[in-house]
N, CA, C and O atoms as a DFTB+ gen file, in Angstrom:
524 C
 N C O
     1  1       0.790      -1.180      -0.037
     2  2       0.018       0.006       0.010
     3  2       0.796       1.154       0.018
     4  3       1.902       1.144       0.558
     5  1       0.302       2.238      -0.571
     6  2       1.097       3.538      -0.755
     7  2       1.329       4.127       0.629
     8  3       2.427       4.601       0.921
     9  1       0.301       4.103       1.494
    10  2       0.426       4.846       2.801
    11  2       1.489       4.106       3.624
    12  3       2.239       4.752       4.356
    13  1       1.577       2.794       3.529
    14  2       2.658       1.973       4.266
    15  2       4.118       2.520       3.872
    16  3       5.025       2.478       4.703
    17  1       4.302       2.996       2.677
    18  2       5.619       3.327       2.232
    19  2       5.851       4.849       2.373
    20  3       6.990       5.313       2.433
    21  1       4.727       5.618       2.424
    22  2       4.888       7.133       2.379
    23  2       4.625       7.648       3.812
    24  3       5.026       8.790       4.035
    25  1       4.078       7.054       4.713
    26  2       3.648       7.496       6.030
    27  2       4.532       6.695       7.037
    28  3       4.616       5.469       6.961
    29  1       5.214       7.458       8.020
    30  2       6.001       6.759       8.952
    31  2       5.543       7.324      10.346
    32  3       5.043       8.440      10.488
    33  1       5.769       6.431      11.348
    34  2       5.528       6.811      12.740
    35  2       6.613       6.379      13.551
    36  3       6.791       5.183      13.780
    37  1       7.443       7.384      14.058
    38  2       8.490       7.051      14.912
    39  2       8.227       7.261      16.329
    40  3       9.141       7.486      17.122
    41  1       6.891       7.187      16.699
    42  2       6.463       7.254      18.103
    43  2       6.005       8.737      18.327
    44  3       5.548       9.029      19.432
    45  1       6.090       9.610      17.430
    46  2       5.552      10.958      17.668
    47  2       4.398      11.338      16.753
    48  3       4.153      12.518      16.503
    49  1       3.681      10.313      16.248
    50  2       2.643      10.535      15.337
    51  2       2.969      10.184      13.866
    52  3       4.134      10.262      13.474
    53  1       2.021       9.819      13.086
    54  2       2.217       9.541      11.723
    55  2       2.502      10.785      10.869
    56  3       1.746      11.755      10.922
    57  1       3.501      10.766      10.146
    58  2       3.984      11.900       9.244
    59  2       4.202      11.374       7.821
    60  3       4.382      10.179       7.584
    61  1       4.175      12.328       6.893
    62  2       4.537      12.101       5.651
    63  2       6.108      11.853       5.581
    64  3       6.870      12.703       6.042
    65  1       6.532      10.810       5.063
    66  2       8.015      10.399       5.201
    67  2       8.763      11.459       4.609
    68  3       8.388      11.991       3.563
    69  1       9.869      11.822       5.256
    70  2      10.836      12.850       4.837
    71  2      10.397      14.256       5.260
    72  3      11.057      15.235       4.914
    73  1       9.259      14.369       6.026
    74  2       8.771      15.663       6.354
    75  2       8.484      15.704       7.784
    76  3       8.666      14.715       8.493
    77  1       7.990      16.943       8.286
    78  2       7.392      16.929       9.675
    79  2       5.972      17.077       9.613
    80  3       5.371      17.441      10.624
    81  1       5.311      16.820       8.459
    82  2       3.901      17.041       8.101
    83  2       3.108      15.872       8.661
    84  3       3.281      14.757       8.169
    85  1       2.282      16.046       9.621
    86  2       1.471      15.028      10.150
    87  2       0.271      14.631       9.395
    88  3      -0.226      15.425       8.597
    89  1      -0.276      13.360       9.603
    90  2      -1.598      13.177       8.758
    91  2      -2.720      14.002       9.378
    92  3      -3.738      14.211       8.718
    93  1      -2.582      14.483      10.626
    94  2      -3.562      15.299      11.306
    95  2      -3.594      16.678      10.590
    96  3      -4.670      17.243      10.393
    97  1      -2.334      17.248      10.178
    98  2      -2.303      18.476       9.481
    99  2      -3.011      18.369       8.206
   100  3      -3.760      19.264       7.814
   101  1      -2.781      17.253       7.527
   102  2      -3.430      16.964       6.271
   103  2      -5.055      16.800       6.497
   104  3      -5.884      17.273       5.720
   105  1      -5.331      16.157       7.523
   106  2      -6.831      16.010       7.814
   107  2      -7.465      17.320       8.057
   108  3      -8.612      17.451       7.628
   109  1      -6.880      18.377       8.712
   110  2      -7.443      19.696       8.855
   111  2      -7.958      20.025       7.426
   112  3      -9.142      20.337       7.296
   113  1      -7.165      19.976       6.386
   114  2      -7.492      20.568       5.111
   115  2      -8.472      19.654       4.368
   116  3      -9.345      20.132       3.645
   117  1      -8.332      18.414       4.540
   118  2      -9.237      17.519       3.879
   119  2     -10.760      17.763       4.439
   120  3     -11.738      17.786       3.693
   121  1     -10.814      17.927       5.741
   122  2     -12.108      18.274       6.379
   123  2     -12.739      19.640       6.016
   124  3     -13.941      19.881       6.128
   125  1     -11.750      20.557       5.544
   126  2     -12.216      21.813       5.033
   127  2     -12.474      21.757       3.673
   128  3     -12.746      22.791       3.063
   129  1     -12.416      20.489       3.023
   130  2     -12.752      20.460       1.556
   131  2     -11.822      20.787       0.501
   132  3     -12.210      20.967      -0.654
   133  1     -10.474      20.881       0.888
   134  2      -9.347      21.306       0.020
   135  2      -9.077      20.129      -0.856
   136  3      -9.139      18.980      -0.417
   137  1      -8.754      20.436      -2.200
   138  2      -8.404      19.455      -3.081
   139  2      -6.909      18.939      -2.828
   140  3      -6.071      19.681      -2.315
   141  1      -6.653      17.772      -3.172
   142  2      -5.353      17.047      -2.945
   143  2      -4.095      18.072      -3.420
   144  3      -3.109      18.338      -2.733
   145  1      -4.344      18.502      -4.574
   146  2      -3.202      19.331      -5.225
   147  2      -2.985      20.560      -4.486
   148  3      -1.841      21.006      -4.405
   149  1      -4.059      21.213      -3.885
   150  2      -3.899      22.369      -3.209
   151  2      -3.395      22.024      -1.842
   152  3      -2.616      22.876      -1.414
   153  1      -3.592      21.134      -1.128
   154  2      -2.949      20.736       0.076
   155  2      -1.484      20.419      -0.128
   156  3      -0.610      20.775       0.663
   157  1      -1.248      19.678      -1.318
   158  2       0.184      19.458      -1.643
   159  2       0.957      20.739      -1.897
   160  3       2.114      20.828      -1.486
   161  1       0.399      21.700      -2.531
   162  2       1.003      22.933      -2.721
   163  2       1.297      23.732      -1.414
   164  3       2.317      24.403      -1.255
   165  1       0.303      23.593      -0.496
   166  2       0.432      24.319       0.719
   167  2       1.651      23.806       1.423
   168  3       2.473      24.611       1.860
   169  1       1.819      22.506       1.561
   170  2       2.832      21.854       2.308
   171  2       4.070      21.487       1.547
   172  3       4.948      20.785       2.048
   173  1       4.132      21.992       0.277
   174  2       5.261      21.671      -0.707
   175  2       5.653      20.281      -0.732
   176  3       6.838      19.962      -0.632
   177  1       4.645      19.366      -0.871
   178  2       4.919      17.999      -1.041
   179  2       4.220      17.542      -2.341
   180  3       3.628      18.392      -3.006
   181  1       4.250      16.272      -2.740
   182  2       3.563      15.840      -3.950
   183  2       2.128      15.518      -3.491
   184  3       1.782      15.344      -2.323
   185  1       1.290      15.460      -4.662
   186  2      -0.008      14.988      -4.444
   187  2      -0.054      13.570      -3.927
   188  3      -0.848      13.209      -3.057
   189  1       0.931      12.698      -4.567
   190  2       1.053      11.424      -4.087
   191  2       1.221      11.289      -2.511
   192  3       0.672      10.415      -1.840
   193  1       2.001      12.211      -2.053
   194  2       2.318      12.037      -0.543
   195  2       0.996      12.535       0.144
   196  3       0.620      11.919       1.142
   197  1       0.281      13.573      -0.299
   198  2      -0.962      13.902       0.390
   199  2      -1.998      12.693       0.255
   200  3      -2.712      12.346       1.196
   201  1      -2.015      12.098      -0.977
   202  2      -3.015      11.035      -1.098
   203  2      -2.603       9.780      -0.268
   204  3      -3.485       8.977       0.037
   205  1      -1.322       9.569       0.110
   206  2      -0.981       8.570       1.026
   207  2      -1.380       8.833       2.424
   208  3      -1.831       7.929       3.128
   209  1      -1.215      10.148       2.884
   210  2      -1.806      10.521       4.127
   211  2      -3.232      10.349       4.208
   212  3      -3.703       9.901       5.253
   213  1      -4.086      10.686       3.108
   214  2      -5.527      10.480       3.060
   215  2      -5.826       8.952       3.248
   216  3      -6.721       8.559       3.996
   217  1      -5.021       8.118       2.523
   218  2      -5.236       6.739       2.498
   219  2      -4.968       6.170       3.889
   220  3      -5.657       5.271       4.372
   221  1      -3.877       6.772       4.542
   222  2      -3.713       6.184       5.953
   223  2      -4.806       6.608       6.861
   224  3      -5.124       5.843       7.772
   225  1      -5.415       7.741       6.715
   226  2      -6.538       8.156       7.454
   227  2      -7.724       7.271       7.193
   228  3      -8.393       6.866       8.144
   229  1      -8.014       6.955       5.974
   230  2      -9.118       6.193       5.593
   231  2      -8.988       4.685       6.074
   232  3      -9.974       4.038       6.426
   233  1      -7.645       4.155       6.063
   234  2      -7.450       2.869       6.642
   235  2      -7.609       2.725       8.076
   236  3      -7.806       1.599       8.534
   237  1      -7.538       3.845       8.918
   238  2      -7.590       3.792      10.316
   239  2      -8.475       4.965      10.858
   240  3      -8.037       5.751      11.697
   241  1      -9.756       5.049      10.336
   242  2     -10.493       6.277      10.653
   243  2     -10.712       6.482      12.160
   244  3     -10.606       7.621      12.613
   245  1     -11.017       5.420      12.987
   246  2     -11.287       5.638      14.397
   247  2     -10.076       5.951      15.075
   248  3     -10.116       6.861      15.903
   249  1      -8.937       5.313      14.853
   250  2      -7.716       5.488      15.558
   251  2      -7.204       7.079      15.254
   252  3      -6.786       7.809      16.152
   253  1      -7.302       7.459      13.938
   254  2      -6.910       8.758      13.580
   255  2      -7.819       9.777      14.201
   256  3      -7.331      10.746      14.784
   257  1      -9.096       9.613      14.109
   258  2     -10.089      10.539      14.644
   259  2      -9.972      10.701      16.174
   260  3     -10.087      11.803      16.710
   261  1      -9.766       9.696      16.774
   262  2      -9.703       9.851      18.229
   263  2      -8.438      10.642      18.569
   264  3      -8.524      11.489      19.458
   265  1      -7.370      10.463      17.997
   266  2      -6.173      11.224      18.214
   267  2      -6.380      12.615      17.784
   268  3      -5.972      13.532      18.497
   269  1      -7.008      12.850      16.627
   270  2      -7.386      14.207      16.199
   271  2      -8.149      15.053      17.164
   272  3      -7.865      16.236      17.354
   273  1      -9.122      14.428      17.770
   274  2      -9.918      14.934      18.778
   275  2      -9.134      15.313      19.982
   276  3      -9.326      16.421      20.483
   277  1      -8.328      14.545      20.456
   278  2      -7.329      14.744      21.579
   279  2      -6.519      15.969      21.245
   280  3      -6.418      16.860      22.088
   281  1      -5.906      16.074      20.013
   282  2      -5.128      17.193      19.628
   283  2      -5.993      18.452      19.661
   284  3      -5.512      19.480      20.138
   285  1      -7.230      18.433      19.187
   286  2      -8.073      19.627      19.133
   287  2      -8.348      20.088      20.537
   288  3      -8.263      21.273      20.861
   289  1      -8.704      19.053      21.422
   290  2      -8.948      19.511      22.770
   291  2      -7.697      20.032      23.488
   292  3      -7.797      20.996      24.248
   293  1      -6.639      19.487      23.292
   294  2      -5.330      20.106      23.815
   295  2      -5.102      21.530      23.399
   296  3      -4.746      22.386      24.209
   297  1      -5.308      21.773      22.138
   298  2      -5.161      23.181      21.521
   299  2      -6.223      23.986      22.161
   300  3      -5.895      25.107      22.549
   301  1      -7.367      23.621      22.322
   302  2      -8.492      24.431      22.905
   303  2      -8.104      24.875      24.479
   304  3      -8.373      25.987      24.935
   305  1      -7.482      23.899      25.167
   306  2      -7.059      24.150      26.565
   307  2      -6.007      25.262      26.567
   308  3      -6.073      26.174      27.390
   309  1      -5.050      25.189      25.661
   310  2      -3.900      26.224      25.599
   311  2      -2.862      25.599      26.594
   312  3      -2.945      24.454      27.039
   313  1      -1.880      26.495      26.882
   314  2      -0.832      26.207      27.643
   315  2      -1.080      26.469      29.084
   316  3      -1.790      27.418      29.416
   317  1      -0.499      25.631      30.011
   318  2      -0.662      25.964      31.505
   319  2      -0.116      27.347      31.723
   320  3       0.784      27.836      31.040
   321  1      -0.758      27.972      32.775
   322  2      -0.231      29.455      33.022
   323  2       1.256      29.642      33.220
   324  3       1.819      30.660      32.815
   325  1       1.937      28.603      33.879
   326  2       3.400      28.779      34.166
   327  2       4.145      28.562      32.835
   328  3       5.182      29.194      32.633
   329  1       3.675      27.708      31.927
   330  2       4.420      27.714      30.630
   331  2       4.136      28.911      29.825
   332  3       5.016      29.435      29.142
   333  1       2.866      29.382      29.889
   334  2       2.543      30.574      29.018
   335  2       3.390      31.681      29.521
   336  3       3.945      32.403      28.693
   337  1       3.550      31.894      30.802
   338  2       4.298      32.978      31.284
   339  2       5.843      32.978      30.757
   340  3       6.417      33.996      30.368
   341  1       6.412      31.702      30.804
   342  2       7.711      31.610      30.262
   343  2       7.749      31.917      28.679
   344  3       8.650      32.609      28.205
   345  1       6.790      31.402      27.942
   346  2       6.733      31.749      26.571
   347  2       6.596      33.125      26.292
   348  3       7.232      33.596      25.349
   349  1       5.785      33.907      27.043
   350  2       5.564      35.433      27.011
   351  2       6.958      36.171      27.321
   352  3       7.411      37.049      26.587
   353  1       7.541      35.747      28.407
   354  2       8.857      36.250      28.831
   355  2       9.872      36.167      27.673
   356  3      10.499      37.146      27.267
   357  1       9.984      34.902      27.168
   358  2      10.921      34.646      26.049
   359  2      10.632      35.482      24.801
   360  3      11.560      35.856      24.084
   361  1       9.380      35.773      24.540
   362  2       8.998      36.509      23.461
   363  2       9.482      37.954      23.589
   364  3      10.020      38.578      22.674
   365  1       9.234      38.430      24.836
   366  2       9.712      39.861      25.199
   367  2      11.157      39.879      24.913
   368  3      11.627      40.781      24.220
   369  1      11.909      38.922      25.411
   370  2      13.473      39.022      25.363
   371  2      13.803      38.947      23.904
   372  3      14.659      39.710      23.458
   373  1      13.163      38.045      23.084
   374  2      13.470      37.927      21.609
   375  2      13.176      39.296      20.970
   376  3      14.039      39.744      20.215
   377  1      12.038      40.024      21.189
   378  2      11.697      41.274      20.640
   379  2      12.750      42.343      20.908
   380  3      13.084      43.169      20.059
   381  1      13.261      42.277      22.158
   382  2      14.259      43.276      22.581
   383  2      15.532      42.978      21.760
   384  3      16.188      43.913      21.303
   385  1      15.880      41.738      21.571
   386  2      17.062      41.361      20.817
   387  2      16.910      41.752      19.346
   388  3      17.882      42.175      18.721
   389  1      15.753      41.624      18.806
   390  2      15.536      42.148      17.408
   391  2      15.696      43.612      17.413
   392  3      16.343      44.095      16.484
   393  1      15.230      44.360      18.272
   394  2      15.252      45.826      18.307
   395  2      16.787      46.234      18.487
   396  3      17.224      47.236      17.923
   397  1      17.565      45.447      19.269
   398  2      18.961      45.759      19.391
   399  2      19.744      45.603      18.033
   400  3      20.608      46.391      17.648
   401  1      19.306      44.431      17.333
   402  2      19.988      44.123      16.048
   403  2      19.653      45.249      15.160
   404  3      20.586      45.770      14.549
   405  1      18.474      45.696      14.999
   406  2      18.028      46.682      14.022
   407  2      18.719      48.061      14.349
   408  3      19.083      48.777      13.416
   409  1      18.893      48.417      15.566
   410  2      19.522      49.579      16.025
   411  2      20.936      49.530      15.643
   412  3      21.451      50.503      15.092
   413  1      21.600      48.459      15.899
   414  2      23.088      48.232      15.672
   415  2      23.285      48.379      14.086
   416  3      24.221      49.045      13.643
   417  1      22.381      47.743      13.263
   418  2      22.533      47.842      11.947
   419  2      22.266      49.206      11.384
   420  3      22.909      49.575      10.402
   421  1      21.406      49.945      11.909
   422  2      21.111      51.327      11.452
   423  2      22.299      52.187      11.843
   424  3      22.642      53.084      11.072
   425  1      22.980      51.978      13.024
   426  2      24.052      52.743      13.257
   427  2      25.349      52.398      12.474
   428  3      26.368      53.067      12.642
   429  1      25.301      51.358      11.625
   430  2      26.388      50.960      10.867
   431  2      27.572      50.143      11.494
   432  3      28.563      49.799      10.849
   433  1      27.379      49.895      12.706
   434  2      28.388      49.158      13.429
   435  2      27.966      47.758      13.968
   436  3      28.306      47.336      15.073
   437  1      27.208      47.098      13.097
   438  2      26.568      45.819      13.477
   439  2      27.476      44.652      13.132
   440  3      27.837      44.475      11.969
   441  1      27.827      43.903      14.062
   442  2      28.301      42.476      13.740
   443  2      27.181      41.598      14.187
   444  3      27.160      41.103      15.314
   445  1      26.265      41.411      13.306
   446  2      25.045      40.687      13.615
   447  2      25.371      39.233      13.997
   448  3      24.769      38.678      14.916
   449  1      26.292      38.648      13.309
   450  2      26.649      37.263      13.666
   451  2      27.182      37.182      15.059
   452  3      26.797      36.271      15.791
   453  1      28.007      38.036      15.459
   454  2      28.589      38.051      16.847
   455  2      27.460      38.290      17.796
   456  3      27.424      37.668      18.857
   457  1      26.488      39.201      17.459
   458  2      25.286      39.463      18.370
   459  2      24.457      38.127      18.502
   460  3      24.007      37.776      19.593
   461  1      24.289      37.459      17.448
   462  2      23.538      36.260      17.441
   463  2      24.170      35.189      18.303
   464  3      23.526      34.533      19.121
   465  1      25.470      35.046      18.076
   466  2      26.309      34.082      18.883
   467  2      26.226      34.297      20.363
   468  3      26.175      33.359      21.158
   469  1      26.215      35.600      20.719
   470  2      26.199      35.992      22.146
   471  2      24.835      35.705      22.761
   472  3      24.689      35.322      23.922
   473  1      23.789      35.933      21.841
   474  2      22.449      35.778      22.270
   475  2      22.262      34.329      22.607
   476  3      21.785      33.944      23.674
   477  1      22.672      33.535      21.617
   478  2      22.592      31.971      21.794
   479  2      23.332      31.508      22.996
   480  3      22.875      30.597      23.687
   481  1      24.487      32.113      23.283
   482  2      25.300      31.657      24.479
   483  2      24.546      31.874      25.710
   484  3      24.573      31.087      26.656
   485  1      23.802      33.074      25.676
   486  2      23.089      33.345      26.865
   487  2      21.863      32.500      27.081
   488  3      21.245      32.538      28.145
   489  1      21.503      31.717      26.041
   490  2      20.429      30.910      26.190
   491  2      19.274      31.319      25.181
   492  3      18.247      30.640      25.138
   493  1      19.443      32.413      24.383
   494  2      18.541      32.639      23.365
   495  2      17.201      32.910      23.960
   496  3      17.074      33.355      25.101
   497  1      16.226      32.640      23.187
   498  2      14.820      32.839      23.587
   499  2      14.223      31.731      24.359
   500  3      13.057      31.754      24.754
   501  1      15.099      30.701      24.577
   502  2      14.509      29.485      25.368
   503  2      14.563      29.667      26.863
   504  3      14.158      28.784      27.619
   505  1      15.064      30.818      27.295
   506  2      15.190      31.190      28.567
   507  2      16.409      30.728      29.396
   508  3      16.640      31.226      30.498
   509  1      17.169      29.787      28.861
   510  2      18.277      29.293      29.604
   511  2      19.304      30.357      29.840
   512  3      19.684      31.056      28.901
   513  1      19.766      30.507      31.040
   514  2      20.875      31.530      31.311
   515  2      20.097      32.831      31.692
   516  3      20.789      33.819      31.938
   517  1      18.781      32.943      31.767
   518  2      18.128      34.218      32.121
   519  2      17.498      33.967      33.435
   520  3      17.163      32.837      33.790
   521  1      17.327      35.102      34.205
   522  2      16.542      35.037      35.362
   523  2      17.284      34.424      36.439
   524  3      16.761      34.276      37.544
């Protein structure tokens, strides 16, 4: 079967082989009524790859739909408050870094690569090395 060759699951959900595109992402657009070619264009994959994802879904409808509902429920709940606070703080730090890079470029004395290296060494936007 085509889906057996083109869809892989390494324990983190079924994906189109060679990509990070899950069958659940494809399912979103299938349910919205998108044509296979349009989905393929969106994800920059072949129509055959999208068709394999659709076949995978059709071969395991209950399994796929149960997981799809779990994913939708998790999205609806959002992040726990403590995680959201960290995400928000990291976003503020990143935006400040972007502002610093733009200011340095505008002044003409920017070694952007050095700034990026320094930012990463401090932990970047993931919060490591901050606070």
